C-alpha positions as CSV (number, residue, x, y, z in Angstrom):
1,M,-6.8,-27.6,-66.1
2,P,-5.1,-24.2,-65.4
3,N,-7.2,-22.6,-68.1
4,T,-10.5,-23.9,-66.8
5,Y,-13.0,-21.1,-66.0
6,P,-15.0,-19.8,-64.2
7,R,-13.1,-20.2,-61.0
8,L,-14.7,-19.6,-57.6
9,L,-12.9,-17.2,-55.3
10,A,-13.7,-16.4,-51.7
11,D,-12.3,-14.2,-48.9
12,I,-13.7,-15.5,-45.6
13,G,-13.4,-13.3,-42.5
14,G,-14.8,-13.7,-39.0
15,T,-17.9,-11.6,-39.9
16,N,-18.4,-11.7,-43.7
17,A,-17.5,-14.0,-46.6
18,R,-16.9,-12.3,-49.9
19,F,-17.3,-14.4,-53.1
20,G,-16.6,-13.8,-56.7
21,L,-16.2,-15.6,-60.0
22,E,-13.0,-15.3,-62.1
23,R,-14.4,-15.6,-65.6
24,T,-11.1,-15.2,-67.4
25,S,-7.6,-14.4,-66.1
26,G,-7.8,-11.4,-63.8
27,E,-11.5,-10.6,-64.6
28,I,-13.6,-11.0,-61.4
29,D,-17.3,-10.3,-61.3
30,S,-20.5,-11.5,-59.6
31,V,-19.2,-10.4,-56.2
32,E,-21.4,-11.1,-53.3
33,V,-20.9,-10.5,-49.5
34,L,-22.6,-13.0,-47.2
35,A,-22.8,-12.8,-43.4
36,C,-21.0,-15.8,-41.9
37,H,-23.5,-16.2,-39.1
38,D,-26.3,-16.7,-41.6
39,H,-24.8,-20.0,-42.7
40,H,-24.3,-23.2,-40.7
41,S,-21.0,-24.2,-42.5
42,V,-18.6,-23.1,-45.2
43,V,-20.2,-25.6,-47.6
44,D,-23.6,-24.0,-47.0
45,A,-22.2,-20.5,-47.6
46,I,-20.5,-21.5,-50.9
47,K,-23.6,-23.4,-52.1
48,C,-25.7,-20.3,-51.3
49,Y,-23.4,-18.1,-53.3
50,L,-23.3,-20.4,-56.3
51,N,-27.1,-20.6,-56.3
52,K,-27.3,-16.8,-56.3
53,V,-25.1,-16.6,-59.4
54,G,-26.9,-19.4,-61.3
55,N,-24.9,-22.4,-60.3
56,P,-22.1,-22.2,-62.8
57,A,-20.0,-25.3,-63.6
58,V,-17.0,-24.6,-61.2
59,K,-14.2,-27.1,-60.9
60,L,-11.4,-24.9,-59.6
61,A,-11.8,-22.8,-56.4
62,A,-9.7,-21.0,-53.9
63,C,-10.6,-19.4,-50.5
64,A,-8.7,-17.0,-48.3
65,I,-9.7,-17.4,-44.7
66,A,-8.9,-15.5,-41.5
67,N,-7.1,-18.4,-39.9
68,P,-4.0,-20.4,-39.9
69,V,-4.1,-23.1,-42.7
70,I,-2.1,-26.0,-41.4
71,G,-2.9,-29.3,-42.9
72,D,-6.5,-30.4,-43.7
73,W,-8.5,-29.3,-40.7
74,V,-9.5,-25.6,-40.3
75,Q,-11.0,-24.3,-37.0
76,M,-11.7,-20.6,-37.3
77,T,-10.4,-18.4,-34.6
78,N,-13.1,-15.7,-34.7
79,H,-16.1,-17.8,-36.0
80,H,-17.6,-21.2,-35.3
81,W,-16.9,-22.8,-38.7
82,A,-14.7,-25.9,-38.5
83,F,-14.1,-28.2,-41.4
84,S,-11.9,-30.6,-43.4
85,I,-10.7,-29.0,-46.7
86,E,-10.8,-32.3,-48.5
87,T,-14.3,-33.2,-47.3
88,T,-15.4,-29.7,-48.3
89,R,-13.9,-30.2,-51.8
90,Q,-15.8,-33.5,-52.2
91,A,-19.1,-32.1,-50.9
92,L,-18.9,-29.3,-53.5
93,G,-17.7,-31.5,-56.4
94,F,-14.5,-29.4,-57.1
95,D,-11.4,-30.8,-58.7
96,T,-9.3,-28.3,-56.8
97,L,-10.0,-26.4,-53.6
98,L,-7.2,-24.3,-52.2
99,F,-7.3,-22.6,-48.8
100,I,-4.7,-19.9,-47.8
101,N,-4.5,-17.4,-45.0
102,D,-6.5,-14.3,-45.7
103,F,-3.7,-11.9,-45.3
104,A,-1.4,-13.9,-47.6
105,A,-4.1,-13.2,-50.1
106,Q,-4.1,-9.5,-49.2
107,A,-0.4,-9.5,-49.7
108,Y,-0.6,-11.0,-53.2
109,A,-3.2,-8.4,-54.1
110,I,-0.8,-5.5,-53.2
111,T,1.1,-6.2,-56.4
112,Q,-2.0,-5.7,-58.5
113,L,-3.3,-2.4,-57.1
114,N,-3.6,0.8,-59.0
115,D,-2.4,4.2,-57.6
116,D,-6.0,5.3,-57.0
117,E,-6.5,2.3,-54.7
118,L,-3.8,3.4,-52.4
119,L,-3.7,6.5,-50.1
120,Q,-0.2,7.4,-48.8
121,V,0.1,8.5,-45.2
122,G,3.6,9.8,-44.6
123,G,7.0,8.5,-45.7
124,T,8.9,9.1,-48.9
125,A,9.1,6.3,-51.5
126,C,9.3,2.5,-51.4
127,A,12.8,1.0,-51.6
128,L,13.1,-1.3,-54.6
129,H,13.5,-5.1,-53.9
130,A,12.7,-4.7,-50.2
131,P,10.0,-6.5,-48.1
132,K,6.5,-5.0,-47.9
133,L,4.5,-5.3,-44.7
134,V,0.7,-6.0,-45.0
135,I,-1.3,-5.4,-41.8
136,G,-4.9,-4.6,-41.1
137,P,-7.5,-4.5,-38.3
138,G,-11.0,-5.8,-38.9
139,T,-12.8,-8.6,-37.0
140,G,-9.2,-9.6,-36.1
141,L,-5.8,-8.3,-36.9
142,G,-4.2,-9.7,-40.0
143,V,-0.5,-9.6,-40.8
144,S,1.5,-10.8,-43.8
145,A,4.4,-9.6,-45.9
146,L,5.7,-9.8,-49.4
147,I,9.3,-11.0,-49.6
148,P,11.2,-10.2,-52.8
149,C,12.7,-13.2,-54.7
150,H,13.9,-13.6,-58.3
151,N,12.8,-11.7,-61.4
152,G,10.8,-9.1,-59.5
153,H,8.4,-11.7,-58.0
154,Y,7.4,-11.8,-54.4
155,I,6.5,-14.6,-51.9
156,A,3.6,-13.9,-49.5
157,L,4.2,-15.0,-45.9
158,S,1.4,-16.8,-44.0
159,G,1.8,-15.7,-40.4
160,E,-0.2,-14.9,-37.3
161,G,1.4,-11.7,-36.3
162,G,-1.9,-10.4,-34.9
163,H,-1.4,-12.7,-31.9
164,V,1.9,-11.3,-30.7
165,S,1.8,-10.0,-27.2
166,F,0.8,-6.4,-26.9
167,A,3.5,-4.1,-25.5
168,P,2.2,-0.9,-23.9
169,F,4.0,2.3,-24.8
170,D,2.9,4.7,-22.0
171,D,1.0,4.9,-18.7
172,T,-2.4,5.0,-20.4
173,E,-1.6,1.9,-22.5
174,I,-0.3,0.2,-19.4
175,A,-3.8,0.8,-17.8
176,I,-5.5,-0.5,-20.9
177,W,-3.2,-3.6,-20.8
178,Q,-4.0,-4.2,-17.1
179,Y,-7.7,-4.0,-17.8
180,A,-7.4,-6.4,-20.7
181,K,-5.2,-8.8,-18.8
182,K,-7.8,-9.2,-16.0
183,K,-10.4,-10.0,-18.7
184,Y,-8.3,-12.3,-21.0
185,G,-5.0,-13.3,-19.4
186,H,-2.9,-13.0,-22.5
187,V,-3.3,-9.6,-24.2
188,S,-2.5,-9.9,-27.9
189,A,-2.2,-7.0,-30.4
190,E,-5.5,-8.3,-31.9
191,R,-7.3,-7.8,-28.6
192,L,-7.0,-4.1,-29.1
193,L,-6.5,-3.7,-32.9
194,S,-9.9,-5.0,-34.1
195,G,-13.5,-4.0,-33.9
196,A,-13.8,-5.7,-30.5
197,G,-10.6,-4.0,-29.5
198,L,-12.1,-0.5,-30.1
199,V,-14.8,-1.5,-27.6
200,L,-12.2,-2.9,-25.2
201,I,-10.1,0.3,-25.2
202,H,-13.3,2.4,-24.6
203,A,-14.3,0.2,-21.7
204,A,-10.8,0.4,-20.1
205,L,-10.7,4.2,-20.4
206,A,-14.2,4.5,-19.0
207,E,-13.2,2.4,-16.0
208,R,-10.0,4.4,-15.4
209,E,-12.0,7.7,-15.5
210,G,-14.9,6.3,-13.4
211,I,-17.4,6.9,-16.1
212,K,-20.4,4.7,-16.6
213,T,-21.3,4.3,-20.2
214,P,-23.8,2.1,-22.1
215,K,-22.4,-0.8,-24.1
216,M,-21.2,0.6,-27.4
217,S,-20.5,-0.9,-30.8
218,P,-17.3,0.0,-32.8
219,E,-19.5,1.9,-35.2
220,M,-21.0,4.0,-32.3
221,I,-17.6,4.8,-30.9
222,S,-16.3,5.9,-34.2
223,E,-19.4,8.0,-35.0
224,Q,-19.3,9.8,-31.6
225,A,-15.6,10.3,-31.8
226,L,-15.7,11.9,-35.3
227,G,-18.9,13.9,-34.5
228,G,-17.4,15.6,-31.5
229,K,-20.1,14.1,-29.3
230,S,-17.8,12.2,-26.8
231,P,-14.3,13.1,-25.8
232,L,-13.9,9.6,-24.4
233,C,-14.7,8.1,-27.8
234,R,-12.3,10.5,-29.5
235,L,-9.6,9.4,-27.1
236,T,-10.4,5.8,-27.8
237,L,-10.0,6.3,-31.5
238,D,-6.7,8.3,-31.0
239,I,-5.3,5.5,-28.8
240,F,-6.4,2.8,-31.3
241,C,-4.4,4.6,-34.0
242,T,-1.4,5.1,-31.8
243,I,-1.3,1.4,-30.9
244,L,-1.6,0.5,-34.6
245,G,1.3,2.8,-35.2
246,T,3.4,1.0,-32.6
247,V,2.5,-2.5,-33.8
248,A,3.0,-1.6,-37.5
249,S,6.4,0.0,-36.8
250,N,7.5,-3.0,-34.7
251,M,6.7,-5.3,-37.5
252,A,8.3,-3.0,-40.2
253,L,11.5,-3.1,-38.2
254,V,11.4,-6.9,-37.9
255,L,10.9,-7.4,-41.6
256,G,13.0,-4.4,-42.8
257,A,9.8,-3.4,-44.7
258,R,11.4,-0.5,-46.6
259,G,9.1,-1.5,-49.5
260,G,6.2,0.1,-47.7
261,V,3.5,-0.7,-45.1
262,Y,0.1,-1.5,-46.5
263,L,-3.0,-1.1,-44.2
264,C,-5.8,-3.4,-45.2
265,G,-9.0,-4.5,-43.4
266,G,-12.4,-2.9,-43.0
267,I,-11.8,-0.5,-40.2
268,I,-9.4,2.3,-41.3
269,P,-11.3,3.2,-44.6
270,R,-14.4,4.0,-42.4
271,F,-12.6,7.1,-41.0
272,I,-10.0,7.8,-43.6
273,D,-10.1,11.6,-43.4
274,Y,-9.5,11.5,-39.6
275,F,-6.8,8.8,-40.0
276,K,-4.7,11.0,-42.3
277,T,-4.1,13.4,-39.5
278,S,-4.5,10.9,-36.6
279,P,-1.6,10.2,-34.1
280,F,-0.8,7.0,-36.1
281,R,2.1,8.4,-38.1
282,V,3.7,10.2,-35.2
283,R,3.7,6.9,-33.2
284,F,4.8,4.9,-36.2
285,E,8.0,7.0,-36.4
286,N,8.6,7.1,-32.6
287,K,11.5,4.6,-32.3
288,G,14.4,6.5,-30.8
289,R,17.5,5.8,-32.8
290,F,15.4,4.4,-35.6
291,D,13.1,7.4,-36.1
292,A,14.8,8.4,-39.4
293,Y,14.6,4.8,-40.7
294,L,10.9,4.6,-40.1
295,A,10.2,8.2,-41.3
296,A,11.3,7.1,-44.8
297,I,8.9,4.2,-45.0
298,P,5.7,5.1,-46.7
299,V,2.4,3.8,-45.3
300,Y,-0.5,3.2,-47.7
301,V,-4.1,2.7,-46.8
302,V,-5.6,0.1,-49.2
303,L,-8.9,1.5,-50.6
304,A,-9.6,-1.4,-53.0
305,K,-13.0,-2.9,-52.3
306,Y,-12.2,-6.6,-52.6
307,P,-8.4,-7.1,-52.6
308,G,-8.6,-10.5,-51.0
309,L,-10.4,-11.9,-54.1
310,A,-7.7,-10.7,-56.5
311,G,-5.0,-12.0,-54.2
312,V,-6.5,-15.5,-53.8
313,A,-6.9,-15.6,-57.6
314,I,-3.1,-15.1,-57.9
315,A,-2.5,-17.8,-55.3
316,L,-4.8,-20.3,-57.2
317,E,-3.0,-19.6,-60.5
318,N,0.4,-20.1,-58.8
319,H,-0.9,-23.4,-57.3
320,L,-2.1,-24.7,-60.6
321,N,1.1,-23.9,-62.3
322,K,3.0,-25.9,-59.8
323,E,0.9,-29.0,-60.4
């Protein structure tokens, strides 16, 4: 069975679901991106994709999903899909259907990236045989890590680090936290480090300054910030990056991630030129007695287009080899 191809691969986020076919080991093609809200269920989305690519005879499939995967039942955090993995497998006629956390898949993909798919932002060089932090804002905030084990291999952690409590760094971030707390009660890192978080930061700053602004999308905020059209939008983007620096450095310290920090997700690559000189790196290294420790850790922006598909292919191969 492990040599049966093609294999269906999917990377399902809160907004989009990316699909591909692994025709032979490591060779992924027929990639399609479907909007999650266009489909009633995960079964409908998978059937739609398979129909688009000619309904190949697939028996083995693996999906990365932006959610905890605990047992058989999946209820998505940032989308309405809820389903049984086993019922889904039966409905699609697969012999094997594996679901893993989407950032565990991102973490596995890190080991396969080429140098031209990574942009370094500060730091020196990765320490050998040290943990690697994988984190990224998108529809939500994904967090994982690669932990070194024997023979140069790594184990990917499936965690929910995006939902840790947000800790403000200065008076401005305290004001943002207070605004978010009134709105949501608990303020997680994901509330601010996501597309919706960019909008939330902007709204909090506007209220603090007594400015009335129209409702803005994350894309509008980024565009006006980078185009010099709105100082408030530029401040929003700066604060987004500083908060990301704080959260990434906190988690790098927890993990001892001297193997590097890898920024994934769909947001950062949209303003990559700005990000290289943004306040991110200064805040990342601002840890008092541990400034030097963090200054040595390289941060990489992942530029690969569909790393989740490559990562979930590795997870499926590992799963099949254990059977």
